[in-house]
N, C-alpha and C positions, 0 to 999 in steps of 0.2 A: 504494500500500500504506500502510495506517495504521500509525503508530508506536505501539508499546506503551509504557505508562507503567510504570515499575518503582520500587519504594520498598524501601529496606533500612533496617531499624530494629534497633538493638542491643537485645538482651534479656539481662540479666546473670544470669538464673536461670530454671529451669524451673518455679518455683513459680507456681501458677495466677494470682495477682495480677499478677505481673510479665509473664507471657505475655499476659494479657488487656489490660493497659495497652499493651504493645508493639503488639499487633494493632490496638487502637483508634487509636493514633498513626499507624500505617501507613495504615489506611483513611481517617483524617482528611486525611492528606497527599494522598491520591488523590481527595479530594472527598466522602468519606463513603460508608458502606456502602450507603445507599439507591440509589445510582446503579447498583449491580450486581444488584439484585433485579428480577425481572420480575413482571407481574401474576399473582397466584395463588401465587407462591413464598413460602416462609417461610424467613427466614435465622435460624439458631440461633446 
């Protein structure tokens, strides 16, 4: 069984800029958002 990677990133506010920054940090820690998309998919 493959182990899942988990990232927890603090976000001190629900303001768009803070949430976007926290999400980017989380994806970066996991190796980047590109590793999650499949051919033909669009990540918004």
